[in-house]
C-alpha positions in Angstrom: 85.7 83.8 73.0 84.7 80.3 71.7 86.3 77.1 70.5 90.1 77.4 70.1 90.0 80.9 71.6 88.8 79.6 74.9 91.7 77.1 75.1 94.1 79.9 74.3 92.5 82.0 77.0 92.9 79.3 79.6 96.6 78.9 78.7 97.1 82.6 79.2 95.4 82.6 82.6 97.4 79.5 83.5 100.7 81.2 82.7 99.8 84.3 84.8 98.7 82.1 87.7 102.0 80.2 87.7 103.9 83.5 87.7 101.9 84.9 90.6 102.0 81.6 92.6 105.8 81.5 92.4 106.4 85.2 93.0 104.3 85.2 96.2 106.1 82.4 98.1 108.7 84.9 99.3 106.0 87.4 100.3 104.4 84.8 102.6 107.8 83.8 104.0 108.9 87.3 105.0 106.2 88.2 107.5 106.8 85.6 110.2 110.5 86.2 109.9 110.2 90.0 110.6 110.6 89.8 114.4 113.8 87.7 113.9 115.1 90.1 111.2 114.5 93.0 113.5 116.2 91.3 116.5 119.3 90.1 114.7 119.7 93.4 112.8 119.1 95.5 115.9 116.3 97.6 114.4 114.3 100.3 116.1 110.5 100.2 115.8 110.4 102.8 113.0 113.0 100.8 111.1 110.8 97.7 111.3 107.9 99.6 110.0 109.9 101.1 107.2 111.4 97.7 106.1 108.0 96.1 106.1 106.4 99.0 104.2 109.1 99.5 101.6 107.5 96.7 99.6 104.2 98.6 99.4 105.9 101.9 98.7 107.7 100.4 95.6 104.4 99.0 94.4 102.7 102.3 94.8 105.4 104.4 93.1 105.7 101.9 90.2 102.0 101.3 89.5 101.3 104.1 87.1 104.5 103.8 85.1 104.0 100.0 85.0 100.4 100.5 83.8 101.6 102.7 80.9 104.4 100.2 80.1 102.2 97.2 80.3 99.7 98.7 77.8 102.4 98.4 75.1 104.9 95.8 76.4 102.9 93.3 78.4 105.1 90.3 77.6 108.3 92.1 78.5 106.9 93.3 81.8 105.8 89.7 82.8 109.1 88.2 81.7 111.1 90.8 83.7 109.2 90.3 87.0 111.0 87.2 88.2 114.4 88.6 87.3 113.7 91.8 89.4 112.4 89.7 92.2 115.5 87.5 92.4 117.7 90.6 92.5 115.7 92.0 95.4 115.7 88.7 97.3 119.5 88.4 97.0 119.9 91.9 98.4 117.6 91.1 101.3 119.2 87.9 102.3 122.7 89.5 102.1 122.0 90.7 105.6 123.8 94.0 104.8 123.2 97.4 106.4 119.6 98.5 107.0 119.3 100.5 103.7 120.5 97.5 101.7 117.7 95.5 103.2 115.3 98.3 102.3 116.6 98.3 98.8 115.9 94.6 98.5 112.3 95.1 99.7 111.9 97.9 97.2 113.0 95.7 94.3 110.6 93.0 95.5 107.8 95.5 95.3 108.8 96.5 91.8 108.7 92.8 90.7 105.2 92.3 92.2 104.0 95.4 90.5 105.1 94.1 87.1 103.4 90.8 87.7 100.2 92.2 89.2 99.5 95.1 86.9 100.5 93.1 83.9 98.4 90.0 84.9 95.4 92.0 86.0 95.4 94.1 82.8 95.6 91.0 80.6 92.8 89.3 82.5 90.5 92.3 82.7 90.7 92.9 79.0 90.3 89.3 78.0 88.0 88.1 80.7 84.7 89.5 79.9 81.3 88.0 80.5 79.3 86.5 83.4 82.2 84.6 84.9 84.6 87.5 85.1 84.8 87.5 88.9 85.6 83.8 89.1 88.5 84.3 86.6 89.9 87.2 88.5 89.7 85.1 91.7 91.5 82.2 90.0 94.4 84.6 89.5 94.1 85.8 93.1 93.8 82.1 94.3 97.2 81.4 92.7 98.8 84.3 94.6 97.2 83.4 97.9 98.3 79.8 97.5 101.8 81.0 97.0 101.7 83.1 100.1 100.4 80.1 102.0 103.2 77.9 100.6 105.8 80.4 101.8 104.2 80.6 105.3 104.1 76.8 105.5 107.7 76.4 104.3 109.1 78.9 106.8 107.1 77.4 109.6 108.7 74.0 108.9 112.3 75.2 108.7 114.3 75.0 112.0 114.8 78.3 113.7 118.5 77.5 114.1 118.9 77.9 110.3 118.5 81.6 110.6 116.2 84.0 108.8 118.4 84.5 105.7 118.5 80.8 104.7 114.9 80.4 105.7 113.7 83.2 103.5 115.9 81.9 100.6 114.4 78.4 100.9 110.9 79.8 101.3 111.3 81.9 98.1 112.9 79.1 96.0 109.9 78.7 93.5 110.7 82.1 92.0 113.2 80.4 89.7 110.3 78.5 87.9 109.0 81.5 85.9 112.5 81.9 84.4 111.8 78.6 82.6 108.6 80.1 81.2 110.1 83.3 79.7 109.7 82.2 76.1 106.2 81.0 76.7 105.3 84.4 78.3 106.6 86.3 75.3 104.8 84.1 72.9 101.5 84.2 74.7 101.3 87.9 75.4 101.4 90.7 72.9 104.1 93.2 72.2 101.7 95.5 70.4 99.2 97.6 72.5 97.0 95.2 74.2 93.8 97.1 73.5 94.4 96.9 69.8 95.2 93.2 70.0 92.0 92.1 71.8 89.4 94.5 70.5 88.3 94.4 66.9 88.3 97.9 65.2 84.5 97.8 64.7 84.1 97.4 68.5 86.4 100.1 69.6 83.9 103.0 69.4 81.6 101.0 71.7 84.4 99.9 74.0 85.5 103.5 74.4 82.2 104.7 75.9 81.9 105.2 79.6 78.6 104.4 81.4 76.7 107.1 83.3 77.8 107.5 86.9 81.0 105.6 86.2 83.3 108.2 87.9 81.5 107.9 91.3 81.4 104.1 91.1 85.1 104.0 90.3 85.9 106.4 93.2 83.9 104.2 95.6 85.9 101.1 94.4 89.1 102.9 94.9 88.0 103.6 98.5 87.1 100.0 99.1 90.4 98.7 97.6 92.4 101.2 99.8 90.7 100.2 103.0 91.2 96.5 102.2 94.9 97.1 101.6 95.4 99.2 104.7 93.7 96.6 106.9 95.5 93.5 105.5 99.0 95.0 105.1 98.9 96.6 108.6 97.7 93.3 110.1 99.8 90.7 108.2 103.0 92.7 107.7 103.2 94.3 111.1 100.5 93.8 113.8 100.3 90.0 113.7 104.0 89.3 113.8 105.0 92.2 116.0 102.0 92.3 118.4 101.8 88.5 118.3 105.4 88.2 119.6 105.3 91.3 121.9 101.9 90.8 123.6 101.2 87.1 123.3 104.7 85.5 123.1 104.2 83.8 119.7 107.2 82.2 118.1 108.0 82.2 114.4 106.0 79.0 114.0 103.0 80.4 115.9 102.9 83.5 113.8 103.2 81.4 110.6 100.4 79.1 111.5 98.1 82.0 112.5 98.7 83.8 109.2 98.4 80.4 107.4 95.0 79.8 109.0 93.7 83.1 107.7 95.3 82.4 104.2 93.7 78.9 104.1 90.3 80.3 104.8 90.8 82.9 102.1 91.7 80.1 99.6 88.7 78.0 100.8 86.1 80.7 100.0 87.9 82.6 97.2 86.3 80.8 94.2 82.8 80.5 95.8 82.9 84.2 96.5 83.7 84.9 92.9 80.9 82.7 91.7 78.5 84.3 94.2 79.5 87.8 93.0 78.8 86.8 89.3 75.4 85.6 90.3 74.1 88.2 92.8 76.3 91.2 92.0 79.8 92.3 93.0 78.6 95.3 95.0 76.5 93.2 97.3 79.2 90.7 98.0 81.7 93.5 98.4 79.5 95.0 101.1 79.5 91.7 103.0 83.2 91.2 103.0 83.9 94.9 103.9 81.8 94.4 107.0 83.8 91.3 107.9 87.0 93.2 107.3 85.8 96.0 109.7 85.1 93.5 112.5 88.4 91.8 111.8 90.5 94.9 112.0 88.9 95.9 115.3 89.5 92.4 116.8 93.2 92.4 115.8 93.9 95.9 117.1 92.0 95.9 120.3 91.2 92.3 121.4 92.6 89.7 123.7 94.4 86.8 122.1 91.1 85.1 121.3 89.7 88.2 119.5 93.2 88.8 118.0 93.1 85.4 116.4 89.4 85.7 115.4 90.1 89.1 113.8 92.9 87.6 111.8 90.6 84.9 110.5 88.0 87.5 109.6 90.5 89.5 107.6 91.5 86.3 105.8 87.9 85.7 104.9 87.4 89.3 103.8 90.4 89.0 101.5 88.3 86.8 99.3 86.8 90.0 98.0 90.2 91.6 97.1 89.7 91.4 93.3 86.0 92.4 93.2 86.6 96.2 93.0 88.6 95.7 89.9 85.8 93.7 88.4 83.4 96.6 89.0 86.0 99.1 87.6 86.3 96.9 84.5 82.6 97.4 83.8 82.9 101.2 84.0 86.1 101.8 82.2 86.7 102.1 78.4 89.0 99.3 77.3 91.5 101.8 75.7 92.2 103.1 79.2 91.9 99.9 81.2 95.7 99.2 81.7 96.2 102.8 82.7 93.2 102.8 85.1 94.4 99.5 86.6 97.8 101.1 87.2 96.2 104.1 88.9 94.0 101.8 91.1 97.2 100.0 92.1 98.7 103.3 93.2 96.0 103.7 95.7 96.0 100.1 96.8 99.8 99.8 96.9 100.1 103.1 98.6 97.8 101.8 101.3 99.9 98.6 101.5 102.9 100.8 102.1 101.2 103.0 104.7 99.6 100.2 106.7 102.8 98.8 108.4 104.6 102.1 108.2 101.9 103.9 110.2 101.7 101.0 112.7 105.5 101.1 113.2 105.5 104.9 113.6 102.6 105.1 116.0 103.7 102.5 118.5 101.5 100.0 120.4 98.7 102.4 121.5 98.6 104.2 118.2 98.5 101.0 116.1 95.4 99.9 118.1 93.6 103.2 117.3 94.7 103.0 113.7 93.2 99.6 113.2 90.0 100.6 115.0 89.7 103.5 112.5 90.2 101.1 109.6 87.5 98.8 111.1 85.0 101.6 111.5 85.6 102.7 107.9 85.2 99.2 106.6 81.9 98.9 108.4 80.8 102.1 106.9 81.7 101.2 103.4 80.2 97.8 103.8 76.9 99.3 105.0 76.9 101.7 102.0 77.4 98.8 99.5 74.7 96.7 101.2 72.3 99.5 101.1 72.9 100.5 97.5 75.0 97.8 95.8 76.6 98.4 92.4 77.4 95.9 89.7 
C-alpha cells in the first residue's frame, strides 16, 4: 500500500498492538502468583498444572472456530476479546472452588485466542512485502511489553495484599480496549477479509500454492509447537514452581527472573525481525531454535546459575516466535490464510496447554526429563533449519 493506505495500515496495526498490550498484562501477572494461589487454595501438584494449562487448552480448542469466525467477522472478534477477558478475570479473582478458577482461566484463553487469531490474520493479509517480519514482531512486541508490565506490577505490589488483589491490579489495563470498541469496528471489516483486501483480478494469483509448500508449513508447525512447549512449560510452571521449591525464590524473585527474560526478548525482538527480512526467516529461526534448545536444558537440569541462564536463553529465543507464521504466510493462499492461522494456533496453543500440564503431571524428575527432550528437539530443528533454511 502507498500514500493514505500506508497511514491507514499503521492505524490498524496500532489498534491491534494496543489491544494485545492491554490483554497480556494479566497473563504476565498470573505466573509469579501461581505458588501463592496453589498454597492459599490448597492445591495438589496436578491441580496446579491443570490450572496453569487451562489457559492454553482454551486457546487450542478455540483456535480453529475462531479462525473461521475471524474470516468473516474480524471486527466483532476483536471487540469481544476484552469483554471475555474481564469475565474470566472476575471468575479467577473470586477465589472460588478449584473448578471456578479453572473456568476463569479457560475464559482468559478464549479471550486471547480472539485477539491473537484476529490480530495475526489481519496483519498477515495486510502486511506483505520485505518488512513483513518486522511488522509481525511489532505486534508481538506489544504483547511481550504487556507481559513485562504485568510482571513488574505484581513484583511491586506488597505480598500482604494477597494474590486476588494483586492479579486484579496487575490486569487493570484490560479496560482500555473497551474504550476502543467503536474504533475497532470501524477499522476492521465485517465482510470476509480476503475479499476486502485482495482485488478480484489478484485472487486467482493469491489462490495458488507454491511447490513444496505443504512440507514447509508442516516444518513451521513443528517449530511453533516446540517453542510453545518450551516457553509455556518454563514460564507457567517450572520457573515459578521449581524456583520456589528448589531455590527458595519469592514472588518478587520469580517476577524479576521472568521479567529479565521478557526484557531481553523485547530488546532483540525488532532487530530479529529486521534480520529475518534481510537474510531469511528460516536461517534466523534455526538460530533461535538452537538457543531455545540450550535454554530448555538449562532450566530443566541445571543449578541455579544454569536455571537462570536457561530462562534468559528462552527469553532470547522467544524473539523468533512470530517467524514461523511469516513463512506460512508466504506458502498459503490468501483465501485460506485466516483458517490456516487458526489451525496453526491449534498446534501452538495445544502445546501451550500441554507444557505446564505435563510438567505438573510428571513431578520434579519427570519435568526435568521433559524439558531435556524439548531441548534436544529444539537443537535438532535448529540444525535442520541452519543446514537447509527456508524463506
